[in-house]
C-alpha positions in Angstrom: 110.0 -11.2 89.8 109.0 -9.8 86.4 107.6 -6.5 85.0 105.2 -8.5 82.9 101.5 -9.0 83.9 101.8 -12.7 84.7 104.4 -12.1 87.4 106.6 -14.9 86.0 109.6 -14.7 83.7 108.5 -15.1 80.1 110.5 -17.5 77.9 110.9 -15.4 74.7 110.1 -18.1 72.1 111.4 -17.3 68.7 113.1 -14.1 69.9 115.0 -12.4 67.1 117.9 -10.0 67.9 116.3 -7.5 65.5 113.5 -7.1 67.9 115.7 -5.5 70.6 118.8 -4.4 68.7 119.6 -0.8 69.3 119.4 1.4 66.2 123.0 2.7 66.8 124.2 -1.0 66.9 122.7 -1.6 63.5 124.0 1.5 61.8 127.5 1.4 63.2 128.0 -2.3 62.5 126.8 -1.7 59.0 129.5 1.0 58.6 132.1 -1.2 60.1 131.3 -4.0 57.7 131.7 -1.6 54.8 135.4 -1.1 55.5 136.9 -3.0 52.5 139.7 -4.8 54.4 137.4 -6.2 57.1 136.5 -9.5 55.3 140.2 -10.3 55.2 140.6 -9.5 58.8 137.7 -11.8 59.7 139.5 -14.6 57.9 142.4 -14.3 60.3 140.0 -14.9 63.2 139.9 -18.5 62.1 143.2 -19.0 64.0 144.1 -20.8 67.3 143.4 -17.7 69.3 140.0 -19.0 70.6 141.5 -22.4 71.4 144.2 -20.6 73.5 141.6 -18.6 75.4 139.6 -21.7 76.2 142.6 -23.5 77.5 143.6 -20.5 79.6 140.2 -20.4 81.2 140.1 -24.1 81.8 143.4 -23.9 83.6 143.0 -20.7 85.6 139.3 -20.3 86.5 136.5 -22.3 88.0 133.8 -23.6 85.8 130.1 -23.2 86.8 128.1 -26.3 86.5 125.1 -28.1 88.0 127.4 -29.6 90.6 129.6 -26.5 91.2 128.1 -23.1 92.0 124.7 -24.8 91.4 122.7 -21.7 92.5 124.6 -19.5 90.0 124.3 -22.2 87.3 120.5 -22.2 87.8 120.4 -18.4 87.2 122.6 -18.9 84.1 120.6 -21.8 82.7 117.3 -19.9 83.1 118.8 -16.8 81.3 119.8 -19.1 78.5 116.3 -20.5 78.3 114.6 -17.1 78.4 116.7 -15.7 75.5 116.9 -19.0 73.7 120.7 -19.1 73.6 122.5 -22.4 73.5 124.4 -22.9 76.7 128.0 -21.7 76.5 130.8 -22.6 78.9 130.6 -20.5 82.1 133.5 -19.6 84.4 134.2 -17.6 87.5 137.4 -15.6 87.9 138.8 -14.3 91.2 140.4 -11.2 89.6 139.4 -8.1 91.6 137.3 -6.4 88.8 133.8 -5.3 88.3 133.5 -7.1 85.1 132.1 -9.9 83.0 132.8 -10.7 79.4 132.2 -13.2 76.6 134.9 -14.7 74.3 135.5 -17.2 71.6 133.2 -16.9 68.5 133.3 -20.6 67.6 132.6 -22.0 71.1 131.5 -19.1 73.3 132.6 -18.8 76.9 131.0 -16.4 79.5 133.3 -15.3 82.3 132.2 -13.3 85.4 134.4 -12.0 88.1 133.7 -12.9 91.7 134.2 -9.3 92.8 131.2 -8.3 90.7 129.1 -11.3 91.8 129.6 -10.4 95.5 128.0 -7.0 95.2 125.0 -8.0 93.0 121.7 -9.4 94.0 120.1 -12.3 92.1 118.2 -10.4 89.5 121.1 -8.1 89.0 123.2 -11.1 88.2 120.5 -12.2 85.8 120.9 -8.9 84.0 124.7 -9.2 83.7 124.4 -12.8 82.5 121.7 -11.9 80.0 123.8 -9.0 78.8 126.7 -11.4 78.1 124.5 -14.0 76.4 123.2 -11.3 74.1 126.7 -10.8 72.8 126.5 -14.5 71.7 122.9 -14.3 70.3 123.7 -11.1 68.4 126.9 -12.7 67.0 129.1 -9.9 68.3 132.0 -12.0 69.1 133.4 -12.3 65.6 133.8 -8.5 65.6 135.1 -8.2 69.2 138.0 -10.3 68.2 138.9 -7.5 65.7 139.3 -5.2 68.8 141.8 -7.7 70.2 143.7 -7.6 66.9 143.9 -3.8 67.2 144.8 -3.7 70.8 147.5 -6.3 70.7 149.2 -4.9 67.5 148.4 -8.1 65.5 146.6 -5.8 63.0 149.9 -4.1 62.2 151.5 -7.5 61.6 148.7 -8.5 59.2 148.9 -5.3 57.2 152.7 -5.6 57.0 152.3 -8.9 55.0 150.4 -7.1 52.2 152.8 -5.6 49.5 152.5 -1.9 49.2 150.2 -1.5 52.2 152.7 -0.2 54.8 152.1 3.4 53.8 148.4 3.0 54.3 148.6 1.5 57.7 148.0 4.7 59.6 144.7 5.7 57.8 143.6 2.1 57.9 144.2 1.9 61.6 142.4 5.2 62.2 139.4 4.1 60.2 139.1 0.7 61.8 139.6 2.2 65.3 136.9 4.8 64.8 134.4 2.4 63.2 135.1 -0.5 65.6 134.8 1.5 68.9 131.8 3.4 67.6 130.1 0.0 67.1 131.5 -1.6 70.3 129.9 1.1 72.4 126.6 0.9 70.6 126.5 -2.9 70.9 126.4 -2.5 74.7 123.0 -0.7 74.4 121.7 -3.8 72.6 123.0 -6.2 75.2 121.7 -4.1 78.1 118.3 -4.6 76.5 119.0 -8.3 76.3 120.0 -8.4 80.0 116.8 -6.6 80.9 114.8 -9.1 78.9 116.6 -11.9 80.7 115.9 -10.7 84.2 112.6 -8.9 83.4 113.1 -6.6 86.4 113.8 -3.0 85.4 114.9 -1.8 88.8 117.4 -4.7 89.1 118.9 -3.9 85.7 119.4 -0.3 86.6 120.8 -1.2 90.0 123.4 -3.3 88.3 124.4 -0.4 86.1 124.3 1.9 89.1 126.8 -0.3 90.9 129.1 -0.3 87.8 129.0 3.5 87.9 130.0 3.7 91.6 129.9 1.5 94.6 131.1 1.3 98.2 130.7 -1.6 100.5 130.9 0.8 103.5 128.0 3.0 102.2 126.1 0.4 100.3 123.0 0.9 102.3 122.9 4.6 101.3 122.7 4.2 97.5 119.4 5.5 96.1 118.0 4.1 92.8 115.6 7.1 92.4 118.6 9.4 92.5 120.3 7.3 89.8 117.1 7.6 87.7 117.1 11.3 88.1 120.8 11.4 87.1 120.0 9.4 84.0 117.0 11.7 83.2 119.3 14.7 83.4 120.9 13.6 80.2 117.7 14.8 78.5 118.5 18.3 79.5 121.7 18.2 77.6 121.7 19.3 74.0 121.9 16.1 71.9 124.3 17.6 69.4 126.7 18.8 72.1 126.5 15.5 73.9 127.3 13.7 70.7 130.4 15.8 70.2 131.6 15.2 73.7 131.1 11.5 73.3 133.1 11.5 70.1 136.0 13.3 71.7 136.1 11.5 75.0 135.0 8.0 74.1 136.6 7.4 70.7 140.0 6.8 72.2 139.7 3.0 72.6 136.7 3.0 75.1 134.6 -0.1 74.6 131.6 0.9 76.9 129.4 4.0 77.1 129.0 5.8 80.4 126.9 3.7 82.8 124.5 6.6 83.4 123.9 6.9 79.7 123.3 3.2 79.5 120.6 3.5 82.1 119.0 6.4 80.2 118.9 4.3 77.0 117.4 1.4 79.0 114.7 3.7 80.3 113.8 4.7 76.7 113.6 1.1 75.7 111.1 0.4 78.5 109.1 3.7 78.4 108.8 3.5 74.6 106.8 0.3 74.9 109.2 -2.0 73.0 110.0 -4.0 76.1 106.3 -4.9 76.8 105.7 -5.7 73.1 108.6 -8.1 73.1 107.4 -9.9 76.2 103.9 -10.1 74.7 105.6 -11.4 71.5 104.0 -8.5 69.5 107.3 -6.9 68.4 108.1 -6.8 64.7 111.8 -6.8 63.8 112.5 -3.3 62.2 114.2 -2.9 58.9 117.9 -1.9 59.0 118.3 1.9 58.5 121.1 3.4 56.3 124.6 3.3 57.8 125.8 6.1 60.1 127.0 9.0 57.9 130.2 9.9 59.7 131.6 6.3 59.9 130.4 5.5 56.4 132.3 8.5 55.0 135.5 7.4 56.7 135.1 3.9 55.3 134.5 5.2 51.8 137.6 7.4 52.1 139.7 4.4 53.0 138.2 2.3 50.2 139.4 4.9 47.7 143.0 4.5 49.0 143.2 0.7 48.9 144.4 -1.3 45.9 141.6 -2.2 43.5 142.5 -5.9 43.6 142.4 -6.0 47.5 139.8 -8.8 47.4 142.4 -11.0 45.7 145.2 -10.3 48.2 146.2 -13.4 50.2 147.0 -12.7 53.9 149.9 -14.4 55.6 148.6 -15.9 58.8 151.1 -14.7 61.5 150.1 -17.7 63.7 151.4 -20.2 61.2 155.0 -20.9 60.4 
């Protein structure tokens, strides 16, 4: 059941997110936070958007409880206990997607799609649920709402309410887009680690990622986990600098997730480097936060020099209020 010596899943008492947070998650989030307009955007998140999302799920999806989907609820409840995450609302959607996500910073909701559930085994489901619970534990949701503001065009509405800011919208949008999606992808590495800690089964965690990379019901009995490991290892043969450049070009255009094979490679490093075992043994010390990522920090600094000096005193008009 577990990769730990006892053979039982370990409840990670006192677990801090700093123990398993990926270094790129820390540096890119720090850079995102340094964009000067971000605090004002965070203020806008205190709008009815979360309430609308909750009502939408309540009206269009099935809730997972002790009395409905009880087996799935048990897996979910155990993952909450292992990671020490207060139980959020949990829903199933019938949309034909290989997906799960978490929403609503104030009262979190986890949603998983039945299409994904139907191709995963029990510990693979634990990994996915643990991944989503880690977004809650790491307090990612307040920042993921920023992505929704960007994607839906609400950001443009917000900026338009600030006198003299119209001409700065394009550089602002570029800076926010770059910083946000750099962090969003890095945060997935952290939550993959959280999913692994929840299921405590390395093969199951990687099988879940493998199925996200490519899956066929017809040929399901022919997938080979060792081949997937070899594919992930192949990334080590690629020049890191060149790989980084390719990622920046291909993944910076609104992509929220890294490649599934690359995610498996990062999970392998987490396990092979010994941090996973230290956390299970409760021997891991939370690392200090390193300096922010240079590239993103430079873009944030450049934007800061363009913004009004009294930006902190600007009052935003909430577009959700009349």
